[in-house]
N, C-alpha and C positions, 0 to 999 in steps of 0.2 A: 581167858576169854575176853576180858576187858581190853587187853592190848591188841587182840585180833580185831575187835570191833573198832577200836581207835584207828588201827591201820586202815581198815576198809573205809571208815568214815573220812579219813584224811584223803585217801585215794579218790573216793567219790567226789569230794569237794574239789580236788585238783582237776579231775575230769570235767566237772561242771564249769569251772572257770575257763578251761581250755575250749570247751564247747561254746561258751558265750563269746569268746574271742575268735571263734571260727578258725581255730588252728587245726592242722591236719591230724587225723587219728586222735581226737581229744581225750577220749576216755582211757585209752591205753597210756599215751604219753603223759597226760596230765596226772594220772594216778602215779606213774613211775616217778616223775619229778617231785610231786608233793610228798610222797612217802620217803623218798631218798633224802629230801631236804629236812624233813622232820627227824629222821634217824640221825643225820649228821648234826642236828641241833640238840640232840640229847633226848628227844621225845621218845618214849618207849613204845613206838608203833611197831606192830608185827603183822605178819601175813600168814595165812594158812596154806600149806602146800596141798593138803587134801582138798580144800575148797577150790584151789586153782586147778587141780587135776580133774575134778568133777565138772567144773565149768569149761574146761577145755573141750568137753563134748559138745557144748553149745557152739563154740567156734568151729569145730570140725564139721558139724552138721550144716552150718551156714555156708561154709566153703564148698562142701560137697554138692550143694545145689547148683553150682556152676558147671558141673560135668554133664552137660546135655549129651544125647547120643551123637550129635554132629561134632561136638567138642572132643569127646572121647576118641572118636575115629581119627580126628585130625592129630591128636597128641600121639597116638600109637604110630601114625605114619612118620612122626618126627622124632622117634626114639633116639636115633644117632645124635641129633642135636642136643637132646637132654643129657646124654652121657658125656658128650664133648664139653658142654658147659660145666658140668660137675667136676670133671677131671681137671679142667683148666683152673677152676677156683681152688681146688685142693692143691694143685701144683704151685700156685702163688703162695699159699700158706706155708708149704714146705720150703719154698725158696727163701722165704723171709726168716725162717728159723735161725740160720747162722747169725743173722744180724741181731736177733734178740739175745743170743748167747753172749755177744760182745757188749751190747748196750745195756742189757739187763743184768749182766753178771750172773747168769744161771747156766746150768749144764744143758747139754743138747737134748736130753729126754724132756726136761722141763720146757725148753724153748719149742721143741717140735710139737708137743701136745697143747701148748698154749697158742700156737700159730695156726693150727688146723681148725677151721670152723666146725664146731661140734658142741655137744652138750657139756656144760661145765662139770657136772658130776662124772660123766663118762670119761672125759679127757683127763680130769684130775686123777681118777682111779687108774687109768692106763699109764699116766706119767709115773705114778708111785710104783707100779708093777715093773717098770723099766729103770728104776733107780732115780727117778726125778722127784721134784718137790710138788706136792699137790696144791698147796695154797696159792702160789703164784699162777699156776695154771687156771685154777677156778676163778681167781680175780681177773685174769686176762680175758677169759671167755665171757665173764659177766660184763666187763667193760665193753667188749666187742658188741654184744647184743644191745646193751643200753645206748651206746653211741650210735649204732646203726638205726635203732628204733627212733631215736630223737632226731638225728640229722637227715636220714633218707627221705621221710615224708615231706619235711619242710623244704629240702633242696629240690625235690621233684615238683612240689607245688609252685615254688618260685620260678622254676625253669619252664613251667607250662606243660609238663609231661602228664597231661590228663588223657583219659579215654572216654568213650561214649557207651561203655557197657553198663547197663542199668544194674542197680543193687538188687539182684534177684531175690536174695533171702528175705529182705524186708518187704519186697513188692508182693510176694506170694502170700495168700491168706494163711493166717495162723490157725491150725487145727490142733487143739490140745491133745486129742487122742492120737493123731498121726505123729505129732512131735514126740509124745511119750514112747510110742513104738520105736521110732528112730533112735531116741536117746537110750532106751534100754538095750536095743541091739548094738548100738555103738559102744555102750559101756561094757558089754560082754566082749566085744572085739578089742576094746582097750585093755581089759584085764588079760586077755589072751596074749596080746602083743607085748605087754610089760613082762609077763611070765617068760616069754621067749627072749627077753633081754633088750627089747626096743623101748627105751625110756620115752621117746616121743610118741609112744603108742597111745597115751591119754588123748592126744588129738588125732593122730593118724587112724586109730581104730574107728571112731565115729565118722571121720572124714571118708574113710573107705566105704563104710556102710551107706552113708548118704550118697556118695558118688555112684556106687553100684546101682542103687535104687533109681537115682535120677537118670543115669545112662541107659537104664532099661526102659525109659519113657514114662516113669511114674513119679508123681510128686505127692508126698504125704502131708507136708506142712512147710510153711515158711518159718522164719525166725524173726520175731518182732524186734524193733530197734532197742527197746528197753532191756530185753534179755541179753542181747549182744553187748550192750553197754555194761551190764553187771559183770559179764564174763571178762570183758576187757579191763575193768577196774581191778578185778581179782588178779589178773595176769600182771598188770602194771604194778600193783601193790607188792606182789611177790618179788619182782625184779628190784623194786626200790628198797624193800626191807633187807636186801642182802648187803647194803652199805651200812657201815658204822665206823665211828672214829678209831677204835682200837685196831680194826683191820687195816684201815688206811695208814695209820701210824706204823704198824708193824712192817708194811711193805712199801714204805715211802720212797725207798731208793729204786724199787722195781717199777712203780707206777708210771713215771714219765716215759720209760722205755716201752712199757706196755701200751700206753696211749699212742705213741708214735707208730708202734707196730700195727695197731688197729687202723690208724689213718692210712698207712701204706697198703694194708690189706684191702681197705675200701677202695682206694684209688686203683689198685691192680684189678680187683674184681669189676670195677667200673669200666676199665679198658677192655676186659674180656667181654662184657656186655655190649659195648659199642661195636667191637669187632664181629661178634656173633650176629647182632642185629643187622649190620651192614652185609654180612656174608649170606644170611638166610632170608632177609626181608621180613623177619618177625618184628612186631611192634617194639620200638626202642624202650618205652617205659616198662613194659612187662618183662623184657629180657634183662633190663638193669635190675629190677627187683628180684628176678629169678636167680641172678648171679651174685646179688648182694650178700655179704657174709652175715646176714641176720638170721633169726629163727624163722621157721616155716609159718608159724602162726602170725608173727608180727608183720612179715613181708606180705603175706597173703591178705591180711587185714588192710594193709596199706594199699594194695592193688584194688581191693574192694572199695575203699574210700575214694580212690582216684579214678574209678571207672575203667580200670585196666583189666586185662584178661587174667582173671583169678586162676582158672584151671591151668594155664601155662606156668604161672608163678608157682603154684602148688607142686606141679609135677617136676619142675626144675629143682625145687628144694628137696622133695622126697627122693629124687634120684641121688642128690648129693648126700643125704642122710644115709642111704643104703651104701653108697660107695665109701663114705667115711668109716662106717662100721666094718666094712669088708676089707678095705685097703690100708687104713692108717697103721695098724700094728705091723703087718708084714713088710710094708715099705720101710718103716722105721728100722726094723730088724735088718733089712737088706742094706740100707744106706748107712746106718749108724749102729754098729755092733754094741752090745751091752757094755763091753769094756770101755768103749770110747766115752760113754756117759760118766764113767767114774773119773776120767781125767778132765774134770770140769773146773770152770772158774767157780769160786765160792758162790753158793746159791743165795737167792734173795730171801728165802724164808721157808718155813716148813708147814 
């Protein structure tokens, strides 16, 4: 318990410092950086996965408030664009896998599931089931999320990619009873989603409940800024707590290749976003965030902070999550038979 409180306290302090400096997405990024730095310095700071999962509900409810009836109808009309963006992002990750085989000295199964944007635990488990090494996959996925979370908001803020969409969640009045009803319903949806195998369900369940209620023309409650900040600190602390010196030492030969892979993935996804925005006329900032290889929570919170179309970003990422779960294993089996994974270059770790 002491280590958990220490981790949350360090994360909150980091978030407060970033907020005072007026940096983008301060509570999430500040918490991540502070806790990661503390861990790498030998401080026994930890984070609670349970607290993060429960507070994901706060983030999901806040994001669901952007799904007004008009927004929901517009997104349904643009479903082909959502699918195309998700497929293009997945295609880039798959195309980069052979490069990671050579540069990271890992087998194809490890490289494939390390290159596809997905959940760290899910991709590591799938890699192991196809003869790959789970540790490099988990580290690569973690590096991807952390780098995208740190770099994307700052790059977009520096480039002036802001929007004029108001922060709906914090602008709406906070009704404790209405929020409790939304949260309990969202928590039930989250449990159901996780039971069905959707690890992102801790956020997507509450998001779906909030979005359905909002799209029906009803508003039960807003989400105050302080509650959103607490949730973001917990999320950032959990990401930062995944780093430690033994892990970095064990995979020291793989890490440079993984970092290059993440940068190339970000650049490729950025080009997809530019092309889609030009072809469809959609707002560039929102499309870039929607195709960025980050997590749905982090990229949607970035859209919220920058005044961009949160609903568009959320649906782009949700579409990708669905397609990752649906397509990644069968496409790997089609392109790389299990036997080819055994003819691998020596792996980076286990």
